[in-house]
N, C-alpha and C positions, 0 to 999 in steps of 0.2 A: 343590795341584797348580800346576805352573808351565807357562806357555805362552810358550815362547821365552825369550830373555835377560831375566831379571828381570821377566817379564810375568806377573802373577798375576791371578786372578779379581778381586781387590779393585782392582787397577790398572785393569782393564778397566771397572770400574763406577765410576770416578772421576766427579766432578761434571761434567766436560767444560765448565768455565767458558769455555774458548776457543771453544766452539761458537758463542756469540753474536757472535763477532767476524766471522763471515761464512763463506761457503762458497767453497772454491777452484773453479777452472774444471773442469768435467767434460769428457770427450771430446765434441767438437762434432759435431752432426748433419752428414751429408754436405751437405745443402742449406746449412747454415751455413758449412761449410768452403768451399763454392763462393763464398759471399758474401765470405769472407775471401780469396778469390783462387785457390783450388785447384780445378782441373778435371782429372779423370783422363783419360788417353789410352792408346792402345796396348792391351796385354794386360789391364791393370787395368781399363780402361773396358769392354773386351769381357766380362770376367768379371762385373763388376757388372751389365751389361746382360743377360747370360745369366740370372742369378738374378732380376733385376727382371722380365723377361718371364715367367719361370716363375710368380712370384707374381701376375702380372697376369692369369693365366688359362690360359696355354698348358700343355699336358700333362695327364696323368691322375694323381691326381684334380685337378680344376679347383678353384681357390680362390675359389669363389663365396661370397657373404656368408653364405648358409645353412650352407655347409660350414665356414667359418671359425668361426662362432659356435655350432656344434653343442655345444661343451663348456660353454657357459653357458646355452643354451636348453634342452638336455636333452629334446628332443622324441623320444619313442620311435619316431615315424614316420621320423625322419631320423638313424639311428644312425651313429656314427663311432667308430673305434678311439680309445682313451685319453680318452674324454670324462669318465671318472672323475677325470682330472687337470684339474679344471674351471678353465678359463682359461689352460691351458698353450699350446695352439696359438693361441688367439685373442689372448692377450696378446703372444706373440712376433710374431705377424703385425702387430698394431697398432703395436707398438714399432718393428718393422723399417721399415714404410711411413713412419711419422712421422719416423724418424731418418735413413734413407738416401734416402728418396724425394724427388721433386719436388712441385710444387704439387698436381697431381692425386692423387698418392698420399697426401699429407697430408690432402687433402679426404676421400678414402675412409676413411682412418684415423679421422677425426672422426665420420663417419657410423657406422662400426662401433662406436665408443665409445658413441654415443648409443643404439644398439640394445642393446648389451650391458648398459648401465645399467638398461634396462627389466627385466632379469632378475635384478637384485641382490636378495638375500633381505633380510628385515626386520632380521636381525642384522648385515648388512653383508657376509656371505659371498656367494660364487658357488658353485653346485653343489648337491649333495644337502643338503636342509634338515634332515634327521633324524639326522645324525651328531652324537652328543653328545660334546663334547670334555672328558671326564673322564679322569683318569689311569688309571682302571680300564678304560675303554672304548677308549682310543686304540690304533689298529692300522694296518695297511697302508692301509686305505681312508681314514683320516684324513690320513695322510701324503700320499697322492695329492692330496687336496683342498688341503692346505696348499701343496704344490709348485705346483699350477696357479694358486691364488690369489696366490701370491708372484710368479709370472711375469706374471700379469695386472696386478698392482699396478705392476710395472716398466713394462709396456707403457702403462698409463694415464699414468704420470708422463712417459714419453717423448712421448706424444701431447700432454700438457699443455704441455711445453716447446716443442713445435713450434707449437701453436695453443692458447693459454690459454683455459680454459673454466671458469666457476664451477660448472656442473653436474658436469663431470668431476671437479673438485677435491673437490666435496662427496661424490661417490661414492667417490673414493679415500680420503678421510678415514674414511668409514664402514667401508671394507674394512680400512684400517689399524687402526681401533679394534677391529674383530673379531679381528684377528691379535694385537693386544696382549692382548685378553681371553682368548685360549686359550694364551698364551705359558707361563704358569706350569705348567698341567697338562701341556702338551706337552713340557716340559723336565725333568720329574721323572726322577730316576735310574732308577726301575723302567721308565719308558717307553723311555729310552735303551737299557737292557739288552734290552728286548723287541724292539727294532728292529735289533739286531746281526745282520748276515748277510742283511738283507732287500733288498740291491741297490738298485734304483732307488726302492724304497719305504722306504729307510733314513732315518736321522736327518738326513741332509743335506737332506731335504725341508723340515725345520724351519730349519736354520741358513742356508739360502739366502735367508731372508726379510730378511736384513740389507740387501741392496741396495735393495729396495723401501722399507724404513723410511728409509734415508738420503735417497733421492730425494724421498720425501714430506715429510721434515723440511725439505729445501731449498726446496720449494715453499710450505710452510705456515709456516715459521719456528717450528714447534711442537717444542720440545725433548723432548716425551714420546716421539717416534719415535726420536730419537737415543738416549735412555735405553733404549728397547726394544732397539735394535740393539746397544748396549753389553752388555746382559745376555745376548744370544744369542751374541755373538762368542766368548767363551772356551769355549763348549760344542762347538766343532768337534772331532770325534774325530781321532785319528791316522789316517794314510792307510789302513793295513791293507789290506782288500780293498774299500775304498769305491768307490762310483760316482764316477768322476773329474770328470764334469761338475758334479755337485752340490758336490763338494769345492772345485773351482776357482772356481765361482760364489760360494761362501761367501768365499773369499779375495779375490775382486774386491770383494765387499761390504765386507769389513774394510778394504781399501785405500781405498774410497770414504769409509768412516767416519773413517779417518785424515785424509783431505783435508777433511772437514767439521769435525773437531774439532782438527786439528793436534796430535794426541796422538802423540808419537814412539813410545810403547810399542806402539801399534797397527801402525805401520809396521814396527817390529822383529819383531813377530809374523809379519806377512806375509812379510817377507824371510827369516826363519828357516825358515818352512814351504816357501817357494819353493826356498831353497838345499838343504834336505833332499831335496826332490823331484828337482831336476836332478842331484844327486850320487848318486841311487839308480838301481837297475835299472828303476824305474818310468818313467824318462825314456828315450825311444827315440831311436835314431839318426836317425829321420825328422823330429824336431823337436818332438814333443809326446808326452804319455802316451797309453796305450791307453784304451779305454772304462772298464776296471776296473783299479785298482791290484792288484798282488800276483802277476801271472803269473810273474815272474822272481824273486820273493822266496823265499829259502831258509827263511824262517820260516812260510810258508803251511802250515797244517795240512790234513789230509785233509778236514775239515769245510769249511774255507775253499775248498779246491780244488773241492769239490762245488758251492759257491755260484757260483764262476766258471763252471763247466761249465753250470750251470743258467741263468745269465744270458746268457752269450756263446756257448754251444755249445762244441764241442771245440777251436775255433780262437780265439785272441785276436782282438779287433776294435778298429779305431780308431772314433772317433765325431766327426762334424763339430762337434758342440757343444763337445766337449772341446778340439779344436784351435782353435776360435774363442776359447774361454775362455783357453787358454794364450797365444795371440797377444795378446789384449786385456790380460791380466794383465801380460805382459812389457812391452807398450807403456806401460801405466799405471805400472809401477815405474820405467821409464826416464823418463817424464814427471815423476814426483815426485822422483826421486833424481838424475837426470842421468847415471847410471852407464851406460857404453857396453856393458857385457856384457849388460844387459837388452835393449838394442836389437839386439845381435847375435843373441841367442836369438829375439827376435821375428822378425827377418829370416829366420833359418833355418827357423822354423816356417812363416812366410808363403810362402816360395818353394818349400817342400817339402811338408810334410804338409797344410797348409791348402789350397794350390792343388790338390794331388793329390786331395784329398777331393771336390772339386767334380766332379760328373758332367756329361756333355755335355748333359744335360737342364736344367742349372741347379740341380738339387737338390744338397744335401750329405747325408751319411749315414755308412754303415759300410763298411769294407773289411776283408777277412779276411787275417790274417798267418800265415805259416809260417816255420820257422827260417831260410830263405834269402831271404825277401822277402814279396811280396804275391801272392795267388792269387784266381781267381774262386771264387765260392761258388754254391750252389743257391738262395741268397736274396740277390739283388742289392739291398742295403738302402739304397734312396733314402729317407731318413727324412723324409718329407713332414710328419710330425707335430711335428718339433722342429728338426732340423739344417738343413733347407732355409731356415727363417727365421733361425735363430741365425747361420748362416754368412753370410747376406746382411747381417745387422746388424753383423757384425764389420768390414765395409768402412768403416763410418763412423769407426772408431778408427784405421784405416790412413791415411786421408786427411790428417789434420793432421801426420803424420810424413813426408810427401813433401817439401814445401817450406814454409818458414815464415819470418816475420820475427822476429828476436830482437834487439830494440833497433835498433842500427845495422848488424846483420849479417843477411843472408838465408842461411838454412841449407838445404842439401839433405841430408836425413837418410836417406831411402830412395830409391835411384836408379831408381824405376820411372817410366815415361812419364807426364808430367803437364805441364800449363800452369799458371802462377801469375802473379798480378798484384796490385799495390796501387797507390796513387796516385803512388808514386815509381819503381817499376820493374816490368817484366813479363819473364817468362822462359818459354821452351819447353824442356822437358827430354826428351831421348830417350836410351834406354838402348842400349848396345852390350855385347857380351860382354867387350870389352877396355876399357870405359870409358863415358863419358857425353859427349853433345853438348848444349850449351846455346846458345840464341839469344836475344838481347835484343830486346824489342819497344820499348816506350817507356821513357824514363829521364829522371830529373830532372837538374838541374845539380850535384847533390851526389855526393860520392865514396861508393861503396857497396862493402861487403866481402861476397864470396861465400865461404861455408864449405861445402865439398863433402866429404861423408863417403866414405871408402874402404870398400867392402864387406868382409865377412869373407873373408880369404884373398887380399886384393889387396896388392900392394906395388909399389915403383918408379914412383910417379906422375909423369907429365909433363903440364904444362899449357901449352897454346898459346892465345893470343888473336889472332884474325884471322890465324892461320898462324904467328905469331912466338912463340917460347918466352917464357913470362911468368915474371917473378919471383914466386915464391910461397913460402909457408911451410907447413910441415906440423906439426901438433900435435894430440894427443888423437884421432888417427885421421882428421883432417880436413885437406884442402888449402885454404889461405886465399889468395884473390886480391882485391886492393883497387885500385880505380881509378874514374875517372869514366866510366861506361858511356855508349854512344851506340846509338841504334837501328841494328840490323843487326849489332852485334858478335857474334862467334861464339866460344864457349869450348869447347875440346876438352880433356878430361881422359882420359889414357890410363894404364892400369896393366897389370901382369902378374898374372893370376890363378894362384894356387898350386893344384896338383893334389895333394891329400893323401889318404892312406889312414887310416881310423879303424878300429882293431882292436876286437874284442869287449870288451876290458877298458878301452876308452875312450882309448887312446893315439892321438895324431895323428903320422903319420910321412910324410916326403917319399916320393913315389912310388918313387924309386930306392932308398930305404932300407926299403921295405915288407917285410912278412913273406914270406920265400921259401917258397912252397908253402902259406902260411897264408891264412886268410880275413880279409877286410877290406871295409869300405864305402868307396867312392871319392867324394870331394868335389872339384868343380871350383869353387874359390871357395866361395860359400855353397850351391851347387847339389849335392844328392845325385844321383848318376848310377846308372842301372841298365840291365839288358838286358831288352827287352820281347819276350815271346813273339809278340805280334801283328806285330812287324816283323822279328824274327830267329828264325823257326821252326826253322831248322836247328840253332841253338845248343842247343835244348831236345830234340833227338833223344836218345832213351834210350840209355845213361845219361848225364845231363848234370851232376849236382851236383859232380863232380870236374873239370869243365872248368877250365882254367887260362889266365888272361890273361897273355901273355908280355910283360913289361915290357922295352922297348928293342928288341923285334923289329921288323923292317921290315914295313909293311903296304901294301896297295894304297891310295894316297891318294884314289882315286876311289870307294871303296866307300861307299855310303849305302843302307841298307836301306829297303825300301818303307814308306810311312806307314800302310798298311792302312786307308785311308779316313779318315785323321786330318784334323781341322779345322785348317787352317793357322793359325787365330787362336791356337791354344794349343800350337804347336810352335815350337821355337827351333833351327833347323838350325845356326846359328852356334855353338851350345854343344855340339853332338854331338862325341863323341870316338870314334875308331876304334882298336881294338887288334887284334893277332893273337892267336888263342887256339888251344890244343891241346885237342881233344875227348877226353873220358874214354874213349870207345869206339873211336876209330880214330886213325890217325896223320895227320901233316901239320899245317901252320899255315893257319888260316882267318881271314878278317876278321869282326869283330863290332863293331857301333856301340852305344855307350852313350848314352842319352838322359836328360834331367832327369826326376826322379821325378814332377814336376808334370805331365808330358805324359799322365798317365792320363786327364785330362779329354778329351784328343783321341782317345786310342786305346781308351778304354773298358775294361771289366773284362778283365784278362788277367794272366798271370804276369809279374811284374816281379822279376827277380833282383837284389837289392841287396847281399847278402853273397856276394862272389865270391872265388875263389882267384887269387892272383897269384904268378907264378913268375919269378924273376930269373935262374935258372940257364940259360935258353935264349938269353940275349943273346950276340951275336957281334960 
C-alpha cells in the first residue's frame, strides 16, 4: 500500500536516525508568545477572553474541578456525558489552560493534573479497568477509552511544557507505555474492518495517538515513543466518511512527527492528504470541512449515508474541533514549508468558520447547514465536552503568526490587532478594512525592515510613514519597508480589497463578471459575507431563495440593518456591504446589508444565507 508520493509503510517505519538530532520548535503557548512579545488586542483579545471566562466558571455547566475530572474519577454519584471517553474533556481542559492561560490558569492546570494522576490505573490507563485489549474484544468501548487517553496524554504533555513536573512525567510515561502495549492488538486488520462506519468510535480514535507519542518523546528523549508513532502513522484510513476531527488530529500528529524526525516522507504524506482534502467537495466555502467527510461525495453509498444521518442528523454540521484542527494544521504546514497558500487557507478559516463557530457564551460547537447557508436547529450544540476547550486551545497557534522577528526582519503575517515588542523594537498593530495602522514604541539605533503581508484578496498597496509616501518593495505577497525607526513613527498601509464571487464549482470571478442569475458566495477580501435573518428579516419573507442581488444598481447609502442585540465587540460595520435586491415574491428594488460570516458570535443562532443569486441584467 502506498501513502502519498513514494511513501510506503516501510518508509514510515524507518529507523528515524535524524530523531536524535533534536526536536524542532512546536507552536508556542500563548503565555510564551507573550513572553516573546505578542499581546493580542481588539477582537482577537475579546474572543480569547470570552472563552477564557467560560472555562473559568461562567455559564452552565460550570467547569468545576469535579466536573472536569469526572471522566477519570468515574464516580457514579457524579455522572457526566462522555465519561467513557476517559480523559477527553479533562485532557483538553488541562492542555488549554496550560497552553493559552496565564499564571493562575497554569497553576490550576497543575492542580488538576495532580488530582487526575491519583486515578491512574495500575497498567497506566485512565478509565474502565476491565476493558481487555485483545484483537477479539476490541470494540467501540475500547476506542472511546483510547481517544480519551490520547487527548489526556496531550494535555499532560502541554501541562508539563508549561510547568515541568517529575510526577506528571512519570504518569505520562506510564500512560504512554500502556498505549504502546495495546498498539499491536488495536491495529490488527480485523479490528480496523470492524470499526468501519463507527463514526466518532472509528479507527481514528487509535491513529490520533500520534500527537501524544511525539510530545512524550520530546519530553523524555525516549525514541520508543517515536517508533510507536511511526508505526501508527501509515494506518490512517482514506477520508471516506471519517470523523473529520479525528482525521485532522492524526494529520497534525504526523506533521509533528515530521518536525521531530525531519523525515521528508512524513511531510509529503501530510501535504498530499491536505491537498486531496482542499481540492475535494469535503472542503467547504466557509474555510474548513464539516464534522463528517462524505456529505457531498458522489461515491457515498446508501450504507455510508445512513452513517452520516445517524451521526449528524438530517443536516450536515460543522464542528468547532474540526475548524480548530484545520486552522492549526494549515498554520503548521505554513510554519514548516513557508508556503503562502497554507497561510491564506489558515486566514480564511480563522476569519470565517472558526470565528463564526464561537458562540456568544464563549463555547465552540456545532452549526447546522442547509443548501443556502446556516440555519438554527432544535439542538443549539454548544459542545462543552470538547469544542469549547479545543477552540480555546487553537488561539495559542494563532498568536505566533501575528507579528514575529525573522532574523533582521519583523514580519506581520496575520493583520489582526496586536502589540509586539522585543529589545530592539516595539509595534502596535491595528486593523482597518482597507489596511493596517502601525505605531512604533521604542526602537534601537539599528535599521529595521518591516515585512507586512497583504491579506487574501488585497491589491494596490500604498505605504505612508508619518504621512509621507514611503519607498517600499513588494514581493511574495508582502510589502517591505526598511529604515531606522524612531519612537512615535506611524506606518499606514492601505490597499483595495477585491470583492469576488465564488461559484459552486469553485471558480472565483470578479463581482461585475459574476454569474448572471446564478448562485455564488461573496468574499470581500478574505471575509465571506452573508445575509442574516436576525438583522434583515424582510429579506427572508416567503418565498426568498430566489431573491436576486442586483449588481451595479443604486442603493440607499444610509441603509444599515439593525444589529438585533448584537455585541459590538464582534461586529465590524466598516466591512458591511449594501446591495439592492429584487424579492422573489414581489416587485421593486430594496436594500439589504451583507455582514461577515463571523458575526454569528454577535447575532446568535439565525439563518445566514451565504449562497446568493446575483443578477447583472438589472444594471442601468
